[in-house]
C-alpha positions in Angstrom: 9.4 33.2 89.5 7.4 31.4 86.8 4.7 31.9 84.2 3.9 35.4 83.0 6.1 37.0 85.6 9.1 35.2 84.1 8.3 36.6 80.7 8.1 40.1 82.1 11.4 39.5 83.9 12.9 38.4 80.6 11.7 41.5 78.8 13.0 43.8 81.5 16.3 41.9 81.5 16.8 42.4 77.8 16.0 46.1 78.2 18.4 46.4 81.1 21.1 44.7 79.1 20.7 47.1 76.2 20.7 50.1 78.6 23.9 48.8 80.3 25.7 48.4 76.9 24.5 51.4 75.0 24.0 54.1 77.6 26.1 53.2 80.6 29.0 51.9 78.4 29.4 48.6 80.3 31.4 46.1 78.3 29.0 43.6 76.6 30.7 40.6 78.2 30.0 41.9 81.8 26.6 43.2 80.9 25.4 39.9 79.5 26.9 37.8 82.2 25.3 40.1 84.9 21.9 39.9 83.3 22.2 36.2 82.9 23.0 35.7 86.6 20.1 37.9 87.7 17.7 36.2 85.4 18.8 32.8 86.6 18.1 33.9 90.2 14.7 35.3 89.3 13.9 32.1 87.5 14.6 30.2 90.7 17.3 28.0 89.1 19.1 26.4 92.1 22.5 27.7 93.0 24.2 24.3 92.7 23.3 21.0 91.1 20.4 19.2 92.9 19.8 15.4 92.8 16.3 14.0 93.6 15.4 10.7 95.1 15.5 9.0 91.8 19.0 10.2 91.0 17.9 12.8 88.4 20.1 15.9 88.5 18.8 19.4 88.1 21.6 21.7 86.9 22.4 24.7 89.1 23.4 28.2 88.1 27.2 27.4 88.1 26.8 24.4 85.9 24.5 26.2 83.5 26.8 29.2 83.1 29.7 26.8 82.5 27.8 24.8 79.9 26.6 27.9 78.2 30.0 29.3 78.0 31.9 26.2 77.0 29.1 25.1 74.6 29.6 28.2 72.5 33.3 27.6 72.3 32.8 24.0 71.3 30.3 24.8 68.6 31.7 27.9 67.0 34.9 29.0 68.9 37.4 27.1 66.8 35.5 28.0 63.6 35.8 31.7 64.4 39.6 31.3 65.1 40.4 29.3 62.0 38.1 31.5 59.8 39.7 34.7 61.1 43.2 33.3 60.5 42.3 32.5 56.9 40.9 36.0 56.5 44.1 37.5 57.9 46.2 35.5 55.5 44.0 36.5 52.6 44.4 40.2 53.5 48.2 40.0 54.1 49.0 38.1 50.9 46.7 40.3 48.7 44.5 37.3 48.0 41.4 39.1 49.3 41.9 41.9 46.8 42.3 39.3 44.0 39.0 37.8 45.0 37.4 41.2 44.9 38.7 41.7 41.4 37.2 38.4 40.4 33.8 39.3 41.8 33.8 42.7 40.2 34.6 41.1 36.8 31.5 39.0 37.1 29.0 41.6 38.5 30.6 44.9 37.7 31.4 47.7 40.1 27.9 49.1 40.5 26.3 46.2 42.4 28.8 44.7 44.9 26.1 44.8 47.6 23.8 42.5 45.6 26.8 40.3 44.7 27.8 39.8 48.4 24.1 39.2 49.4 23.6 36.5 46.8 27.0 35.0 47.5 25.9 34.7 51.2 22.6 33.3 50.2 24.1 30.5 48.1 26.9 29.7 50.6 24.5 29.5 53.6 22.4 26.7 51.9 25.0 24.1 53.0 27.0 26.2 55.6 25.8 27.6 58.9 25.4 31.4 58.7 28.0 32.0 61.5 30.7 30.0 59.6 29.6 31.6 56.3 30.0 35.1 57.5 33.5 34.4 58.9 34.5 32.7 55.6 33.1 35.5 53.3 34.1 38.5 55.4 37.5 38.9 53.7 35.7 39.3 50.4 33.3 41.8 51.9 36.1 43.9 53.2 38.0 43.7 50.0 35.0 44.8 48.0 34.5 47.7 50.3 38.0 48.9 49.5 37.6 48.0 45.9 34.4 49.9 45.3 34.3 52.4 48.2 30.8 51.3 49.0 29.6 51.6 52.6 31.1 48.9 54.8 27.9 48.8 56.9 25.8 48.3 53.8 28.0 45.3 52.8 27.9 43.8 56.3 24.1 44.0 56.4 23.8 42.6 52.8 26.1 39.7 53.7 24.2 39.0 56.9 20.9 39.2 55.1 21.8 36.6 52.4 23.3 34.2 54.9 20.4 34.4 57.3 17.6 33.8 54.8 19.0 30.6 53.4 19.9 29.4 56.9 16.3 29.4 58.0 14.5 28.5 54.7 16.5 26.1 52.6 17.5 22.5 53.3 20.1 20.9 53.8 20.4 23.4 56.6 19.4 21.4 59.8 16.5 23.7 60.9 14.3 23.4 57.8 15.0 19.7 57.5 14.0 19.0 61.1 10.9 21.1 60.7 9.9 19.4 57.5 10.4 16.0 59.1 8.3 16.8 62.2 5.5 18.3 60.2 5.2 15.3 57.8 7.0 16.8 54.9 10.3 14.8 55.1 9.6 13.2 51.7 9.1 16.5 50.0 12.4 18.2 50.6 12.8 19.2 46.9 9.4 21.1 47.2 10.6 22.7 50.4 13.9 23.8 48.8 11.9 25.3 45.9 9.4 27.1 48.2 12.4 28.3 50.3 14.0 29.8 47.3 10.7 31.5 46.3 10.1 32.8 49.8 13.6 34.4 49.9 12.6 37.0 47.3 10.7 39.5 49.6 13.2 39.4 52.5 16.2 39.7 50.1 14.6 42.8 48.6 13.7 44.2 52.0 17.2 43.5 53.3 18.9 45.2 50.4 16.8 48.3 50.7 17.4 48.5 54.4 21.1 47.9 53.9 21.3 50.9 51.5 19.4 53.1 53.9 21.3 52.2 57.1 24.6 52.4 55.3 24.1 56.1 54.8 23.5 56.7 58.5 26.1 54.5 60.3 29.9 54.3 59.8 31.8 51.3 61.1 35.3 51.4 62.5 36.9 50.1 59.3 35.6 53.0 57.3 37.4 55.8 59.3 40.8 56.2 60.9 41.2 57.9 64.3 41.3 61.3 62.8 38.2 60.8 60.7 40.0 60.4 57.4 39.2 57.6 54.9 41.6 54.7 55.0 43.9 53.8 52.1 42.3 53.5 48.6 42.1 50.2 46.8 44.8 51.3 44.3 47.2 52.2 47.1 46.6 48.9 48.9 47.1 46.9 45.6 50.3 48.7 44.9 51.7 47.6 48.3 51.4 43.9 47.3 52.9 44.2 43.9 51.8 41.0 42.1 48.6 39.5 43.6 48.2 35.7 43.9 46.5 33.8 41.0 42.8 33.1 41.2 43.0 29.4 42.2 45.5 30.1 45.0 43.4 33.0 46.2 40.0 31.2 46.2 41.1 27.8 47.6 41.2 28.6 51.3 37.5 29.7 51.1 36.1 27.5 48.3 37.5 24.2 49.6 35.8 24.4 53.1 32.5 25.5 51.4 32.6 22.5 49.1 33.5 20.1 51.9 30.6 21.3 54.0 28.3 21.2 51.0 29.3 17.6 50.3 28.7 16.6 53.9 25.2 18.2 53.8 24.3 16.4 50.6 25.5 13.1 52.0 23.4 13.6 55.1 20.3 14.6 53.1 20.3 11.7 50.7 21.0 9.2 53.5 24.2 7.8 52.1 26.1 5.4 54.4 29.4 3.6 54.6 33.0 4.6 55.0 33.1 7.2 52.2 30.0 8.8 53.6 31.5 9.0 57.1 34.7 10.5 55.5 32.7 13.2 53.8 30.8 14.0 57.0 34.0 14.2 58.9 35.7 16.5 56.4 32.5 18.5 56.2 32.2 19.4 59.8 32.9 23.1 60.1 36.0 22.7 62.3 37.7 20.2 60.0 36.6 22.0 56.8 38.1 25.2 58.1 41.2 23.4 59.2 41.6 22.2 55.6 41.1 25.7 54.5 43.8 26.8 56.9 46.2 24.4 55.2 45.5 26.0 51.9 46.0 29.5 53.5 49.4 28.4 54.8 50.3 27.2 51.3 49.3 30.6 50.1 51.6 32.2 52.6 54.5 30.1 51.5 53.8 30.8 47.8 53.8 34.5 48.6 57.1 34.1 50.5 55.5 35.2 53.8 56.1 31.9 55.7 58.2 33.7 58.3 55.2 35.8 59.3 53.1 32.7 60.3 53.7 33.2 64.1 52.9 36.9 64.0 49.8 36.5 61.9 48.5 33.7 64.2 49.2 35.9 67.2 47.5 38.9 65.6 44.4 36.7 64.8 44.1 35.4 68.4 44.3 39.0 69.7 41.6 40.0 67.3 39.1 37.2 67.9 39.6 37.0 71.7 36.9 39.7 72.5 34.6 38.2 69.8 34.8 34.8 71.4 34.2 35.9 75.0 31.2 38.1 74.1 29.7 35.4 71.9 30.2 32.9 74.7 28.4 35.3 77.1 25.5 35.3 74.7 25.6 31.5 74.9 25.3 31.7 78.7 22.2 33.9 78.4 20.6 31.5 76.0 21.4 28.6 78.2 19.9 30.3 81.3 16.7 31.0 79.4 16.6 27.5 78.0 17.0 26.1 81.6 14.3 28.2 83.1 10.6 27.6 82.9 10.1 30.2 80.2 10.0 27.9 77.1 8.0 25.1 78.9 5.5 27.8 80.0 5.1 29.0 76.5 4.6 25.4 75.3 1.9 24.8 78.0 0.2 28.0 77.2 0.0 27.2 73.5 -1.4 23.7 74.1 -4.1 25.1 76.4 -4.9 27.9 74.0 -5.2 25.4 71.1 -7.5 23.1 73.0 -9.8 25.9 74.2 -9.8 28.3 71.2 -9.8 26.1 68.1 -11.7 28.8 66.1 -9.2 31.5 66.9 -6.4 29.2 65.9 -8.0 28.6 62.5 -8.5 32.3 62.0 -4.8 33.0 62.8 -3.8 30.2 60.5 -0.4 30.6 58.9 0.5 33.5 61.3 0.4 31.2 64.3 3.7 29.3 63.6 5.4 32.6 62.7 4.4 34.3 66.0 5.4 31.3 68.1 8.7 30.9 66.3 9.5 34.6 66.7 8.8 34.4 70.4 11.1 31.4 70.9 13.8 32.9 68.7 13.8 36.3 70.6 13.7 34.4 73.9 16.6 32.0 73.6 18.7 33.2 70.6 19.1 30.1 68.4 17.2 30.0 65.1 17.7 26.3 64.8 16.3 25.7 68.3 13.4 28.0 67.5 12.6 26.2 64.3 12.7 22.7 65.8 10.8 23.6 69.0 8.1 25.4 67.1 7.7 22.5 64.7 7.3 20.1 67.6 4.6 22.3 69.1 2.8 22.9 65.8 3.0 19.3 64.5 -0.1 18.0 66.5 -2.0 21.2 65.6 -1.6 20.9 61.8 -5.1 19.5 61.4 -6.7 22.2 63.6 -4.8 24.8 61.5 -6.1 23.2 58.3 -2.8 22.2 56.8 -2.3 18.8 55.3 -1.2 19.0 51.6 2.6 19.0 50.8 2.5 22.7 49.6 0.7 23.7 52.8 3.3 21.9 55.0 6.1 23.6 53.0 4.5 27.0 53.7 4.2 26.2 57.4 7.9 25.4 57.4 8.6 28.8 55.8 6.4 30.6 58.3 8.4 29.0 61.1 11.6 30.0 59.4 10.5 33.6 59.0 9.7 33.7 62.7 13.2 32.2 63.5 14.7 35.3 61.9 12.8 37.6 64.2 14.9 38.9 65.9 18.7 38.5 66.3 20.0 40.3 69.4 22.5 39.8 72.2 21.6 36.2 73.1 22.3 35.1 69.5 25.9 34.2 68.6 25.3 35.4 65.0 24.6 38.9 66.3 28.1 39.1 67.8 29.7 37.5 64.7 28.1 40.1 62.4 28.7 43.0 64.8 32.3 42.3 65.6 33.5 41.1 62.2 31.6 44.1 60.7 33.6 46.3 63.1 30.5 47.9 64.7 29.6 48.7 68.3 26.8 46.8 70.0 24.6 49.9 69.7 25.2 49.9 65.9 24.5 46.1 66.0 21.0 46.8 67.3 20.4 49.3 64.6 21.7 47.1 61.8 21.5 43.3 62.6 18.5 43.4 65.0 16.4 45.8 62.9 17.4 44.0 59.8 16.1 40.6 61.1 12.9 42.2 62.2 12.3 43.7 58.7 13.3 40.5 57.0 11.1 38.4 59.2 8.1 40.6 58.5 8.8 40.7 54.8 9.2 36.9 54.6 5.9 36.4 56.5 4.1 38.8 54.2 5.3 36.7 51.2 4.3 33.4 53.0 0.9 34.8 53.7 0.4 35.8 50.1 1.5 32.4 48.8 -0.8 30.7 51.3 -3.8 32.7 49.9 -2.7 31.6 46.4 -2.2 28.0 47.1 
């Protein structure tokens, strides 16, 4: 099955997956794996690896499933484990509550949702949104207990802030790659500024939606089995007695963020040498979180909870196990789609369309990269892949679209980024990170994360369109 029929099969597969998870109560892992296998068969991916006369190997279904599963573990699995362990330590030692107190002293008790959103937006400039959510989740949970605000509202706000910076603002890899491919590599400061400007509409839209959906959905961490509210902040604080000091509390989170930020800056400015290599090594998410884990262990020892290390590690692994497997299943679905003819077909269709309908392309203008990026994002799951692929397709069409000036290139990068937000669902690892760490069901995830990214993407594109008219 190829061409338009493959696109139809993909749409039906996603609908079937949602039905299996939400209505038939099939576990997400099995639902996603089943849909991935069926889609692979419909896409005519060979059952096993096939070698042609020239020695080129076409991956079969078994290899693709294995690579999709293991690839997710290698890219984010250890990050989730280490980040979750740090979060567990922060909760058990009372450091998370100390961090909540510190945040409240700065922003007050009336606007914790805005605080966590802007915190996520800043952190995600140098840090991938998946890692950022894992790192900041303990603060989110503590602020929920501290202010009694809706947990879902805080989850959506954190996800919103992280996601916007992830697709808009260098040194995140996606926007940098897009700028380079479109001829704006020498204007990164301009793109950073435009990215910050284009964050306004989606931030506002995300905040409003977070407040609305938080009134309609309750996550598991807001209610106990009998429907009663869990312990109050004061009761929790009393259980710890004396909370850790501010430096001790913030170090396990702040140090990894600073290390990853330093690595991003070194990469962006093109610094080379041993010191640069060291910064890049320490700034890789796995190593940065490992350093944060060391500080978390020091925090445990300071709080005289060193004997609980084994139990806390075991508790963490039990907690993140389901998250890892469901996230890896989403990686399998994305790999299957990426290995099918779906993306090449879209690329061929766009090229043919641009050659035969130049006038239509010029009329569509700035909306074209947004639509293309949104299609690729929804199809294969990765925002970074959607951004880089769209930029590669759009690059030779920039003249036909009428974009050549630096400000115009920056706005095209933003349009691609807006599309790369639209939408996050089951084939996106970030969907499962937000849903599981936010203690929501997959059905709730579609109502929160998926609809949020749709709203943010549209809001961002509206702003880009207005700025394009102005400039």
